[in-house]
ZAMIRO-131643 format. One record per residue (C-alpha): residue number from 1; residue in three letters; chain; y, x, z. Coordinates in steps of 0.02 Angstrom, whole numbers. Last residue first. Layout:
<atoms>
> NUM;Ala;A;Y;X;Z .
...
</atoms>
This chain:
<atoms>
> 369;Unk;A;6310;9601;1724 .
> 368;Unk;A;6488;9664;1708 .
> 367;Unk;A;6546;9845;1725 .
> 366;Unk;A;6736;9847;1720 .
> 365;Unk;A;6822;9998;1643 .
> 364;Unk;A;6971;10093;1709 .
> 363;Unk;A;7093;10212;1630 .
> 362;Unk;A;7134;10387;1573 .
> 361;Unk;A;7147;10452;1394 .
> 360;Unk;A;7197;10633;1363 .
> 359;Unk;A;7229;10685;1183 .
> 358;Unk;A;7244;10851;1089 .
> 357;Unk;A;7321;10856;915 .
> 356;Unk;A;7224;10948;780 .
> 355;Unk;A;7280;10819;649 .
> 354;Unk;A;7103;10751;641 .
> 353;Unk;A;7102;10720;828 .
> 352;Unk;A;7060;10832;977 .
> 351;Unk;A;6973;10750;1124 .
> 350;Unk;A;6987;10706;1309 .
> 349;Unk;A;6920;10554;1403 .
> 348;Unk;A;6940;10518;1588 .
> 347;Unk;A;6857;10361;1655 .
> 346;Unk;A;6875;10261;1816 .
> 345;Unk;A;6749;10126;1862 .
> 344;Unk;A;6778;9946;1915 .
> 343;Unk;A;6631;9861;1997 .
> 342;Unk;A;6459;9786;1967 .
> 341;Unk;A;6340;9914;2039 .
> 340;Unk;A;6246;10043;1939 .
> 339;Unk;A;6072;10002;1874 .
> 338;Unk;A;5950;10138;1933 .
> 337;Unk;A;5887;10285;1830 .
> 336;Unk;A;6001;10413;1910 .
> 335;Unk;A;6150;10300;1872 .
> 334;Unk;A;6129;10164;1744 .
> 333;Unk;A;6266;10067;1655 .
> 332;Unk;A;6213;10117;1479 .
> 331;Unk;A;6350;10248;1461 .
> 330;Unk;A;6388;10301;1282 .
> 329;Unk;A;6330;10436;1161 .
> 328;Unk;A;6418;10408;994 .
> 327;Unk;A;6575;10495;1060 .
> 326;Unk;A;6479;10656;1096 .
> 325;Unk;A;6511;10767;1248 .
> 324;Unk;A;6453;10640;1376 .
> 323;Unk;A;6464;10616;1565 .
> 322;Unk;A;6410;10479;1684 .
> 321;Unk;A;6409;10436;1871 .
> 320;Unk;A;6529;10566;1939 .
> 319;Unk;A;6573;10517;2118 .
> 318;Unk;A;6756;10479;2151 .
> 317;Unk;A;6730;10344;2282 .
> 316;Unk;A;6774;10202;2163 .
> 315;Unk;A;6644;10265;2036 .
> 314;Unk;A;6679;10401;1909 .
> 313;Unk;A;6655;10413;1719 .
> 312;Unk;A;6681;10574;1620 .
> 311;Unk;A;6702;10584;1430 .
> 310;Unk;A;6726;10745;1333 .
> 309;Unk;A;6761;10769;1147 .
> 308;Unk;A;6806;10938;1073 .
> 307;Unk;A;6805;10850;903 .
> 306;Unk;A;6879;10697;819 .
> 305;Unk;A;6877;10621;646 .
> 304;Unk;A;6966;10455;664 .
> 303;Unk;A;6934;10270;695 .
> 302;Unk;A;6831;10295;853 .
> 301;Unk;A;6786;10146;963 .
> 300;Unk;A;6756;10231;1128 .
> 299;Unk;A;6597;10219;1233 .
> 298;Unk;A;6531;10104;1367 .
> 297;Unk;A;6366;10036;1306 .
> 296;Unk;A;6291;9860;1301 .
> 295;Unk;A;6448;9787;1222 .
> 294;Unk;A;6346;9658;1126 .
> 293;Unk;A;6164;9692;1080 .
> 292;Unk;A;6098;9574;1215 .
> 291;Unk;A;6029;9721;1313 .
> 290;Unk;A;6116;9671;1478 .
> 289;Unk;A;6233;9820;1490 .
> 288;Unk;A;6397;9719;1495 .
> 287;Unk;A;6553;9818;1453 .
> 286;Unk;A;6737;9812;1504 .
> 285;Unk;A;6908;9883;1461 .
> 284;Unk;A;6857;9964;1297 .
> 283;Unk;A;6930;10135;1249 .
> 282;Unk;A;7014;10144;1078 .
> 281;Unk;A;7031;10301;971 .
> 280;Unk;A;7156;10300;829 .
> 279;Unk;A;7190;10340;646 .
> 278;Unk;A;7302;10217;557 .
> 277;Unk;A;7245;10121;403 .
> 276;Unk;A;7089;10057;487 .
> 275;Unk;A;6937;9986;397 .
> 274;Unk;A;6942;10120;260 .
> 273;Unk;A;6825;10076;118 .
> 272;Unk;A;6732;10191;-1 .
> 271;Unk;A;6697;10095;-160 .
> 270;Unk;A;6544;10134;-265 .
> 269;Unk;A;6530;10122;-454 .
> 268;Unk;A;6355;10150;-522 .
> 267;Unk;A;6278;10254;-659 .
> 266;Unk;A;6115;10287;-749 .
> 265;Unk;A;6051;10433;-851 .
> 264;Unk;A;5901;10486;-954 .
> 263;Unk;A;5905;10675;-975 .
> 262;Unk;A;5714;10690;-974 .
> 261;Unk;A;5706;10760;-797 .
> 260;Unk;A;5821;10623;-733 .
> 259;Unk;A;6010;10607;-735 .
> 258;Unk;A;6115;10521;-602 .
> 257;Unk;A;6294;10461;-607 .
> 256;Unk;A;6423;10406;-477 .
> 255;Unk;A;6594;10332;-511 .
> 254;Unk;A;6706;10325;-357 .
> 253;Unk;A;6823;10188;-297 .
> 252;Unk;A;6941;10219;-152 .
> 251;Unk;A;6950;10294;22 .
> 250;Unk;A;6937;10483;26 .
> 249;Unk;A;6769;10570;19 .
> 248;Unk;A;6707;10711;129 .
> 247;Unk;A;6522;10688;93 .
> 246;Unk;A;6426;10664;-71 .
> 245;Unk;A;6238;10646;-42 .
> 244;Unk;A;6106;10650;-180 .
> 243;Unk;A;6091;10839;-176 .
> 242;Unk;A;6029;10921;-337 .
> 241;Unk;A;6204;10944;-408 .
> 240;Unk;A;6297;10910;-571 .
> 239;Unk;A;6480;10961;-571 .
> 238;Unk;A;6614;10827;-569 .
> 237;Unk;A;6632;10677;-683 .
> 236;Unk;A;6684;10566;-535 .
> 235;Unk;A;6524;10603;-438 .
> 234;Unk;A;6370;10696;-495 .
> 233;Unk;A;6183;10690;-468 .
> 232;Unk;A;6030;10775;-541 .
> 231;Unk;A;5853;10707;-527 .
> 230;Unk;A;5687;10798;-522 .
> 229;Unk;A;5609;10678;-552 .
> 228;Unk;A;5563;10554;-689 .
> 227;Unk;A;5650;10388;-716 .
> 226;Unk;A;5622;10239;-604 .
> 225;Unk;A;5716;10209;-442 .
> 224;Unk;A;5859;10317;-381 .
> 223;Unk;A;5957;10307;-217 .
> 222;Unk;A;6130;10386;-208 .
> 221;Unk;A;6219;10426;-45 .
> 220;Unk;A;6409;10408;-35 .
> 219;Unk;A;6510;10472;113 .
> 218;Unk;A;6682;10440;183 .
> 217;Unk;A;6764;10576;288 .
> 216;Unk;A;6932;10590;200 .
> 215;Unk;A;7048;10547;345 .
> 214;Unk;A;7220;10464;341 .
> 213;Unk;A;7155;10289;303 .
> 212;Unk;A;7035;10285;448 .
> 211;Unk;A;6854;10327;491 .
> 210;Unk;A;6814;10325;306 .
> 209;Unk;A;6673;10208;257 .
> 208;Unk;A;6490;10260;240 .
> 207;Unk;A;6422;10201;72 .
> 206;Unk;A;6247;10168;5 .
> 205;Unk;A;6233;10183;-183 .
> 204;Unk;A;6107;10115;-307 .
> 203;Unk;A;6035;10198;-461 .
> 202;Unk;A;5919;10145;-602 .
> 201;Unk;A;5808;10257;-707 .
> 200;Unk;A;5725;10200;-868 .
> 199;Unk;A;5536;10197;-850 .
> 198;Unk;A;5451;10293;-990 .
> 197;Unk;A;5286;10348;-914 .
> 196;Unk;A;5293;10536;-898 .
> 195;Unk;A;5206;10674;-994 .
> 194;Unk;A;5249;10826;-889 .
> 193;Unk;A;5386;10936;-956 .
> 192;Unk;A;5373;11071;-1088 .
> 191;Unk;A;5473;11232;-1073 .
> 190;Unk;A;5445;11318;-1240 .
> 189;Unk;A;5421;11296;-1428 .
> 188;Unk;A;5467;11407;-1578 .
> 187;Unk;A;5467;11340;-1754 .
> 186;Unk;A;5425;11382;-1933 .
> 185;Unk;A;5403;11280;-2092 .
> 184;Unk;A;5418;11400;-2237 .
> 183;Unk;A;5238;11450;-2264 .
> 182;Unk;A;5228;11447;-2454 .
> 181;Unk;A;5396;11535;-2466 .
> 180;Unk;A;5581;11511;-2501 .
> 179;Unk;A;5578;11346;-2596 .
> 178;Unk;A;5508;11252;-2448 .
> 177;Unk;A;5420;11088;-2489 .
> 176;Unk;A;5463;10934;-2388 .
> 175;Unk;A;5393;10857;-2229 .
> 174;Unk;A;5292;11005;-2167 .
> 173;Unk;A;5228;11004;-1987 .
> 172;Unk;A;5227;11147;-1864 .
> 171;Unk;A;5103;11069;-1746 .
> 170;Unk;A;5084;11011;-1565 .
> 169;Unk;A;4920;10936;-1502 .
> 168;Unk;A;4877;10812;-1365 .
> 167;Unk;A;4700;10782;-1309 .
> 166;Unk;A;4611;10645;-1209 .
> 165;Unk;A;4674;10499;-1312 .
> 164;Unk;A;4669;10310;-1286 .
> 163;Unk;A;4730;10213;-1437 .
> 162;Unk;A;4888;10139;-1514 .
> 161;Unk;A;4992;10271;-1426 .
> 160;Unk;A;5173;10232;-1381 .
> 159;Unk;A;5289;10381;-1405 .
> 158;Unk;A;5453;10455;-1345 .
> 157;Unk;A;5477;10642;-1377 .
> 156;Unk;A;5634;10706;-1293 .
> 155;Unk;A;5705;10864;-1369 .
> 154;Unk;A;5805;11003;-1284 .
> 153;Unk;A;5884;11137;-1393 .
> 152;Unk;A;5848;11322;-1395 .
> 151;Unk;A;5950;11425;-1517 .
> 150;Unk;A;5911;11452;-1700 .
> 149;Unk;A;5960;11277;-1754 .
> 148;Unk;A;5878;11232;-1920 .
> 147;Unk;A;5801;11060;-1888 .
> 146;Unk;A;5689;10939;-1982 .
> 145;Unk;A;5634;10787;-1883 .
> 144;Unk;A;5562;10802;-1709 .
> 143;Unk;A;5403;10708;-1747 .
> 142;Unk;A;5309;10587;-1636 .
> 141;Unk;A;5139;10507;-1601 .
> 140;Unk;A;5042;10545;-1759 .
> 139;Unk;A;4871;10473;-1724 .
> 138;Unk;A;4694;10540;-1750 .
> 137;Unk;A;4753;10718;-1777 .
> 136;Unk;A;4600;10800;-1695 .
> 135;Unk;A;4617;10988;-1689 .
> 134;Unk;A;4585;11008;-1502 .
> 133;Unk;A;4470;10856;-1488 .
> 132;Unk;A;4499;10675;-1437 .
> 131;Unk;A;4664;10643;-1524 .
> 130;Unk;A;4850;10615;-1501 .
> 129;Unk;A;4969;10705;-1617 .
> 128;Unk;A;5140;10785;-1592 .
> 127;Unk;A;5234;10845;-1746 .
> 126;Unk;A;5368;10979;-1736 .
> 125;Unk;A;5483;11013;-1882 .
> 124;Unk;A;5569;11179;-1918 .
> 123;Unk;A;5664;11224;-2075 .
> 122;Unk;A;5671;11335;-2229 .
> 121;Unk;A;5571;11489;-2179 .
> 120;Unk;A;5556;11663;-2255 .
> 119;Unk;A;5383;11736;-2220 .
> 118;Unk;A;5316;11831;-2070 .
> 117;Unk;A;5411;11700;-1971 .
> 116;Unk;A;5586;11721;-2040 .
> 115;Unk;A;5737;11607;-2022 .
> 114;Unk;A;5683;11552;-1847 .
> 113;Unk;A;5701;11376;-1781 .
> 112;Unk;A;5710;11325;-1597 .
> 111;Unk;A;5629;11194;-1488 .
> 110;Unk;A;5633;11151;-1302 .
> 109;Unk;A;5524;11012;-1230 .
> 108;Unk;A;5529;10838;-1155 .
> 107;Unk;A;5383;10716;-1155 .
> 106;Unk;A;5413;10529;-1138 .
> 105;Unk;A;5280;10395;-1130 .
> 104;Unk;A;5258;10212;-1177 .
> 103;Unk;A;5091;10130;-1140 .
> 102;Unk;A;5007;10033;-1281 .
> 101;Unk;A;4843;10130;-1268 .
> 100;Unk;A;4833;10249;-1123 .
> 99;Unk;A;4851;10437;-1139 .
> 98;Unk;A;4701;10505;-1049 .
> 97;Unk;A;4707;10600;-885 .
> 96;Unk;A;4688;10787;-854 .
> 95;Unk;A;4741;10814;-1035 .
> 94;Unk;A;4650;10934;-1151 .
> 93;Unk;A;4781;11042;-1234 .
> 92;Unk;A;4824;11084;-1412 .
> 91;Unk;A;4909;11216;-1519 .
> 90;Unk;A;4966;11211;-1699 .
> 89;Unk;A;4962;11285;-1873 .
> 88;Unk;A;4944;11192;-2037 .
> 87;Unk;A;4899;11266;-2207 .
> 86;Unk;A;4879;11166;-2368 .
> 85;Unk;A;5065;11171;-2405 .
> 84;Unk;A;5151;11266;-2267 .
> 83;Unk;A;5145;11303;-2082 .
> 82;Unk;A;5221;11413;-1947 .
> 81;Unk;A;5192;11428;-1760 .
> 80;Unk;A;5274;11518;-1613 .
> 79;Unk;A;5233;11490;-1430 .
> 78;Unk;A;5332;11542;-1277 .
> 77;Unk;A;5347;11685;-1154 .
> 76;Unk;A;5433;11748;-996 .
> 75;Unk;A;5479;11594;-896 .
> 74;Unk;A;5593;11461;-968 .
> 73;Unk;A;5706;11460;-1121 .
> 72;Unk;A;5620;11618;-1181 .
> 71;Unk;A;5730;11753;-1259 .
> 70;Unk;A;5735;11753;-1450 .
> 69;Unk;A;5662;11916;-1517 .
> 68;Unk;A;5541;11864;-1655 .
> 67;Unk;A;5508;12028;-1746 .
> 66;Unk;A;5343;11966;-1820 .
> 65;Unk;A;5272;11958;-1642 .
> 64;Unk;A;5388;12014;-1503 .
> 63;Unk;A;5423;11853;-1411 .
> 62;Unk;A;5306;11761;-1419 .
> 61;Unk;A;5128;11698;-1402 .
> 60;Unk;A;5064;11672;-1578 .
> 59;Unk;A;4975;11527;-1662 .
> 58;Unk;A;4834;11577;-1780 .
> 57;Unk;A;4780;11428;-1884 .
> 56;Unk;A;4720;11264;-1809 .
> 55;Unk;A;4719;11171;-1644 .
> 54;Unk;A;4706;11333;-1545 .
> 53;Unk;A;4690;11292;-1361 .
> 52;Unk;A;4809;11289;-1213 .
> 51;Unk;A;4779;11310;-1026 .
> 50;Unk;A;4806;11496;-1039 .
> 49;Unk;A;4934;11544;-1170 .
> 48;Unk;A;4883;11561;-1353 .
> 47;Unk;A;4851;11726;-1440 .
> 46;Unk;A;4842;11745;-1629 .
> 45;Unk;A;4972;11882;-1631 .
> 44;Unk;A;5025;11941;-1459 .
> 43;Unk;A;5114;11903;-1297 .
> 42;Unk;A;5011;11889;-1141 .
> 41;Unk;A;5039;11717;-1064 .
> 40;Unk;A;5161;11589;-996 .
> 39;Unk;A;5179;11432;-1100 .
> 38;Unk;A;5310;11348;-990 .
> 37;Unk;A;5198;11194;-971 .
> 36;Unk;A;5051;11297;-903 .
> 35;Unk;A;4935;11146;-884 .
> 34;Unk;A;5021;10983;-925 .
> 33;Unk;A;5047;10847;-795 .
> 32;Unk;A;5009;10666;-843 .
> 31;Unk;A;5120;10542;-750 .
> 30;Unk;A;5038;10373;-731 .
> 29;Unk;A;5022;10225;-848 .
> 28;Unk;A;4994;10055;-768 .
> 27;Unk;A;4821;9988;-803 .
> 26;Unk;A;4808;9867;-948 .
> 25;Unk;A;4763;9687;-902 .
> 24;Unk;A;4607;9628;-994 .
> 23;Unk;A;4457;9707;-910 .
> 22;Unk;A;4511;9724;-728 .
> 21;Unk;A;4614;9565;-734 .
> 20;Unk;A;4470;9465;-805 .
> 19;Unk;A;4348;9538;-679 .
> 18;Unk;A;4463;9490;-534 .
> 17;Unk;A;4483;9314;-602 .
> 16;Unk;A;4295;9296;-619 .
> 15;Unk;A;4267;9360;-442 .
> 14;Unk;A;4395;9236;-373 .
> 13;Unk;A;4313;9092;-465 .
> 12;Unk;A;4140;9139;-400 .
> 11;Unk;A;4208;9145;-221 .
> 10;Unk;A;4287;8973;-242 .
> 9;Unk;A;4128;8901;-316 .
> 8;Unk;A;4025;8976;-175 .
> 7;Unk;A;4138;8892;-47 .
> 6;Unk;A;4120;8724;-134 .
> 5;Unk;A;3931;8746;-143 .
> 4;Unk;A;3927;8773;46 .
> 3;Unk;A;4036;8620;78 .
> 2;Unk;A;3920;8513;-29 .
> 1;Unk;A;3774;8568;78 .
</atoms>
């Protein structure tokens, strides 16, 4: 009986711990995608793109309204809003998953100012609010600060909500009075990202050494954790690329960088080694195909970049027992599915090296079991 109560106590304790974790430990924040993030829609006054709602006022899908002619930064359209004392204009969206209290997020977007938006304007300032209805401004999450650049620039909104919110809204938001007009806070917005958990990226490199000191065939592959995809990669301050692999490298140290979707970056220094200074191809004199992981295959040790490779192996009577056209494919000591006999075999190997010189290697190899 006492054993039964002991087991029940253990089970009860496990259930209590599970309930405590479920109620008290915050769930890890996940990426929250936005509907229609590039704000595609029919242009017009008082129109908002599909997936978005009017938070207040009469936001406009641009370009073309009020002589706004700036080309979109992504897609074919964007949103324009203006505000002033006693009048705020903004758009909102219901999120597919709630913003979680005390989780840190990043949202990237493009902003631009316009000197006239029906009225003369002084500056732009975007405010992002969290709430539980389209026009709910329960918590100010982030502001861009005043700006006057008339070209698109990328902003990264980092915020940590103090509550759980099902809506996010974006507003033209006055910070100071405009002496040009009552509605002098104007901005254009385009090309929003997903709302991502803020996890700084980190990068590691795996390196393939050069075959020899005279050949630039090293390779670096970058591996990213954290951050938000898609990632960009570059090596030694070169051009950014979407491929994480950098082939054709000479021996030496290289500085690699990555950048995520929110322009957060990380770097690593990777050294491409060259185990052999001189380029050469060496044929072994014996092999033992006993599956012990040591010399199980007869194939050359290649410290060069070679092509036009051919290897033929013959027994003592001149019969062809093995052939290969790739240096990484070696003989496992079998002939027609049966282990070949212990004896000395003759090989002929031809190839062209990295200097375009042709080579013929002849010799014998001992099969040992």
